[in-house]
C-alpha positions in Angstrom: -6.7 68.0 -22.8 -5.0 65.4 -21.0 -5.9 61.9 -21.5 -6.9 59.8 -18.7 -5.9 56.0 -18.5 -8.2 53.9 -17.1 -7.1 50.6 -16.0 -9.2 47.9 -17.4 -11.0 45.7 -14.8 -10.7 42.2 -15.1 -13.9 40.5 -15.5 -14.4 37.1 -14.2 -13.7 34.1 -16.5 -17.3 33.0 -17.8 -18.7 30.0 -19.4 -16.6 27.0 -20.4 -13.5 28.6 -19.5 -14.5 29.4 -15.8 -15.9 26.0 -15.6 -12.7 24.3 -16.6 -10.7 26.5 -14.3 -13.1 25.6 -11.3 -12.6 21.8 -12.3 -8.8 22.3 -12.6 -8.6 23.9 -9.4 -10.8 21.1 -7.7 -8.7 18.5 -9.1 -5.5 20.1 -7.9 -7.0 20.1 -4.3 -7.8 16.4 -4.6 -4.1 15.8 -5.6 -2.9 17.4 -2.3 -5.0 14.9 0.1 -2.8 12.5 1.8 -2.1 9.2 -0.5 -2.7 7.0 2.6 -5.1 4.1 2.2 -7.0 3.3 5.5 -7.3 -0.5 6.2 -8.2 -2.3 9.1 -6.9 -5.9 10.4 -9.0 -8.7 11.6 -9.4 -7.3 15.1 -10.5 -3.7 13.7 -7.1 -1.9 14.4 -6.7 0.8 11.8 -3.6 0.5 9.6 -2.8 3.4 6.9 -0.7 2.4 3.9 2.1 3.6 3.3 2.9 5.0 6.9 3.1 1.5 8.6 5.9 0.7 6.3 8.3 3.6 6.9 11.6 3.1 8.6 11.1 -0.7 8.5 11.4 -2.8 5.5 8.2 -4.6 4.5 6.8 -7.5 2.4 3.3 -6.9 1.5 1.5 -10.1 0.2 -1.8 -9.6 -1.5 -4.1 -12.9 -1.6 -7.6 -13.8 -1.9 -9.4 -16.9 -0.6 -10.9 -17.5 -4.3 -7.4 -18.0 -5.5 -5.8 -21.7 -4.8 -2.2 -20.4 -4.8 -3.0 -17.8 -2.4 -4.4 -20.5 0.0 -1.4 -22.9 -0.5 0.9 -20.0 0.6 -0.5 -19.7 4.0 1.7 -22.3 5.7 4.5 -20.9 4.1 3.7 -17.5 5.2 3.1 -18.6 8.7 6.5 -19.9 8.8 8.0 -16.8 7.5 6.3 -14.5 10.0 7.7 -16.7 12.8 11.4 -16.2 11.5 13.8 -13.7 13.5 14.1 -10.8 10.8 13.6 -7.0 10.9 11.4 -7.3 7.8 7.8 -6.6 8.5 5.6 -9.4 6.8 1.9 -7.8 6.3 -0.6 -9.6 4.2 -3.6 -7.8 2.5 -6.8 -10.0 1.9 -8.8 -8.7 -0.8 -11.8 -11.4 -0.2 -14.8 -9.5 -0.2 -16.9 -12.1 1.8 -15.4 -11.7 5.2 -17.1 -14.6 6.6 -15.6 -16.8 3.7 -12.3 -15.4 5.0 -12.9 -15.8 8.7 -14.1 -19.6 8.2 -11.1 -20.4 6.1 -8.6 -18.8 8.5 -10.0 -20.6 11.3 -8.8 -23.9 9.9 -5.6 -22.4 9.5 -2.5 -21.7 11.8 -2.0 -18.4 10.2 -0.1 -16.3 12.7 0.7 -13.0 10.8 -0.8 -9.7 10.2 -3.9 -9.6 7.7 -5.2 -6.4 6.6 -8.7 -6.4 5.0 -9.0 -4.6 1.7 -12.3 -5.9 0.4 -12.7 -3.2 -2.2 -9.0 -3.9 -3.6 -8.3 -0.1 -3.2 -4.4 -0.7 -2.0 -4.1 -3.5 -4.7 -5.1 -1.3 -7.5 -3.0 1.7 -6.1 0.2 -0.6 -6.3 -0.9 -2.0 -9.5 -1.6 -5.6 -8.2 -3.4 -7.7 -11.0 -2.9 -11.1 -9.9 -2.8 -13.3 -6.7 -0.9 -13.8 -4.8 1.6 -10.9 -5.1 4.5 -10.4 -2.9 6.1 -6.7 -3.0 9.2 -6.0 -0.9 9.5 -2.4 0.3 12.8 -0.7 1.4 12.9 1.3 4.9 12.0 4.7 2.7 8.8 3.0 1.4 10.3 2.2 -2.1 9.4 -0.9 -4.0 12.3 -3.0 -4.3 11.2 -6.1 -6.1 7.9 -8.1 -6.9 7.2 -11.7 -7.3 4.0 -14.1 -7.8 5.8 -17.1 -6.2 6.3 -17.7 -2.5 9.4 -19.5 -2.9 11.0 -16.3 -4.6 10.0 -14.2 -1.2 12.4 -16.6 0.8 15.3 -14.6 -0.6 13.8 -11.5 1.1 14.8 -13.0 4.4 17.8 -14.9 3.5 19.9 -13.1 0.9 22.4 -10.5 2.3 21.5 -7.2 0.5 17.8 -7.9 1.4 18.9 -8.3 5.1 21.0 -5.1 5.0 18.0 -3.0 3.5 16.0 -4.9 6.5 17.9 -3.3 9.1 15.7 -0.2 10.8 17.4 3.2 10.2 17.4 5.8 13.0 15.2 8.8 12.1 18.0 11.2 11.1 19.2 8.7 8.4 16.0 7.8 6.8 15.6 11.4 6.1 18.6 12.0 4.0 
């Protein structure tokens, strides 16, 4: 008699192993989603981090109306925003109370981009733990430097190496 070999049929993973496999698959799918953080400015225009910083060096400033150092930095930020520079200055306000922020800003002469992040999602993603925090990103969106003092930020706009990073790159140069 000849023996017939039958292939064993694979049975579905059962119980705890199946649940773990299912959760792992879901977790992997979550990781494939876009890392972008949706924000809006005061006029309601949509901005998505990190896409607005690509190909242009950016200084992100995180501030909150409840922090006196943040409030005191507003005039200096206005001055920086008026400078002729290739560096984009974008502020992110984590104030939860929009009415308080609008009231305070109406008394100021702030003429710079203010993105609203009332849940501090972007602040958490970038590990911002105190206010104000100033982060310089190069043309590829890589963090170059981080400071807690507005006076240190002036060098982003004045020192030659930061100005060199500040020059916009062509699309082909940025993909190297």
